[in-house]
C-alpha positions in Angstrom: -11.9 0.9 26.0 -10.6 4.0 27.3 -8.4 6.7 25.5 -7.2 10.1 26.2 -6.4 12.4 23.0 -7.2 10.4 20.6 -4.5 7.3 22.2 -6.4 4.1 23.1 -5.1 3.2 26.5 -6.6 -0.5 26.9 -8.9 -2.5 25.3 -10.5 -5.5 26.5 -10.7 -8.6 24.0 -13.2 -11.3 24.3 -15.1 -10.6 27.4 -18.6 -11.9 26.3 -21.3 -13.9 27.7 -20.6 -17.8 26.3 -22.9 -19.0 23.7 -23.3 -22.0 25.5 -21.9 -23.8 28.8 -18.3 -23.4 28.8 -15.7 -25.7 30.2 -13.2 -24.8 33.2 -11.0 -21.9 32.1 -13.7 -20.8 29.1 -14.5 -17.6 30.5 -11.1 -15.9 30.1 -10.5 -12.6 28.4 -7.5 -10.4 27.8 -6.9 -6.8 28.3 -4.2 -4.9 25.9 -2.6 -1.7 27.4 -0.8 0.7 25.4 3.1 0.4 25.3 3.8 4.0 26.0 1.2 4.1 29.0 2.9 0.9 30.3 6.4 2.5 30.1 5.2 5.2 32.1 3.5 3.1 34.7 7.1 1.2 35.1 8.7 4.6 35.4 6.8 5.8 38.0 7.0 4.7 41.5 4.2 3.6 43.7 3.6 6.0 46.6 4.1 4.6 50.3 1.0 3.1 51.4 -0.6 2.5 47.8 -0.4 -1.3 48.0 -2.3 -1.7 51.3 -5.0 0.7 50.1 -5.5 -0.5 46.3 -5.6 -4.1 47.7 -8.1 -3.2 50.2 -10.3 -1.7 47.9 -9.8 -4.6 45.7 -10.2 -7.2 48.2 -13.4 -5.2 49.3 -14.8 -5.8 45.6 -14.2 -9.7 45.9 -16.0 -10.0 49.2 -18.8 -8.4 47.6 -19.1 -11.0 44.8 -18.1 -13.9 46.8 -20.8 -13.2 49.7 -18.6 -11.8 52.3 -15.9 -14.2 52.0 -13.2 -13.3 54.9 -9.7 -15.1 53.6 -9.0 -13.2 50.2 -5.4 -13.2 48.9 -3.7 -9.9 47.7 -5.7 -9.1 44.3 -3.0 -7.0 43.0 0.8 -7.8 42.3 3.1 -5.0 40.8 6.1 -5.1 38.9 8.8 -4.5 41.5 8.4 -1.0 43.1 6.3 0.4 39.9 3.1 1.5 39.3 2.8 -1.5 36.3 0.5 -3.9 37.6 2.1 -7.4 37.1 -1.4 -9.2 37.8 -4.7 -9.4 39.4 -6.2 -12.4 40.8 -9.8 -13.8 42.2 -10.8 -16.2 44.5 -10.5 -19.6 42.5 -7.6 -22.3 41.5 -4.8 -19.7 40.7 -7.3 -17.4 38.9 -5.5 -14.7 37.7 -5.1 -11.9 35.0 -1.5 -11.2 34.5 1.7 -10.2 32.0 3.4 -12.9 30.8 7.0 -12.7 31.5 8.0 -12.6 28.2 5.8 -9.7 27.2 7.3 -7.3 29.8 10.2 -6.8 26.8 7.5 -5.2 25.0 7.5 -2.2 27.5 10.9 -1.0 26.4 9.9 -0.9 22.8 6.6 1.1 23.7 4.6 -2.2 22.5 1.2 -3.2 23.2 1.2 -4.9 26.4 -1.3 -7.7 27.1 -2.7 -9.5 30.2 -3.5 -12.8 30.0 -6.3 -15.2 31.6 -5.4 -17.9 33.8 -8.1 -20.5 35.2 -11.0 -18.4 34.7 -13.7 -20.7 35.2 -16.9 -18.9 35.7 -18.5 -15.4 34.7 -18.3 -14.3 38.2 -14.3 -14.6 38.0 -14.2 -13.0 34.8 -16.3 -10.2 36.2 -13.8 -10.2 39.1 -10.9 -9.7 37.2 -12.2 -7.1 34.9 -13.2 -5.2 38.1 -10.3 -5.2 40.2 -8.2 -4.4 36.8 -10.1 -1.5 35.8 -9.9 -0.3 39.2 -6.2 -0.4 39.4 -6.3 1.6 35.7 -8.2 4.2 37.2 -6.2 4.5 40.3 -2.9 4.4 38.2 -4.3 7.2 36.1 -4.4 9.7 38.7 -0.9 8.9 39.7 0.8 8.5 36.1 1.8 11.2 33.6 -0.9 10.6 31.2 -0.1 13.3 28.9 -3.6 14.7 29.5 
């Protein structure tokens, strides 16, 4: 969780070690992002070079978890040219954490926007997705007017 002036900006839901051996896709969790913050991200254009830098930082995190794997796809995909993260990914079979298209309408209403998991098959993938998501959030705070 992260709050500014008593406003909770995000909340992680269901990120915990499984009680027993899980099946494929059983390691998923969700992240709820404050609707007002999501709208401010949409209203902020990404600075030139931001994508390349953040993706390189994200790839370095993923390489550290996958023993230096060289070919790692771009971990961050944004909504058009805005600061809003559409989804982040980790190595695996379409392993990602993202906003469903239908949830994008919530941004206009300042409603909570949820990032949902897809094909999270291991605790390492879950940790990787949470790590790169939080990295995006931390960098977004420095660029988006957060009313702090």
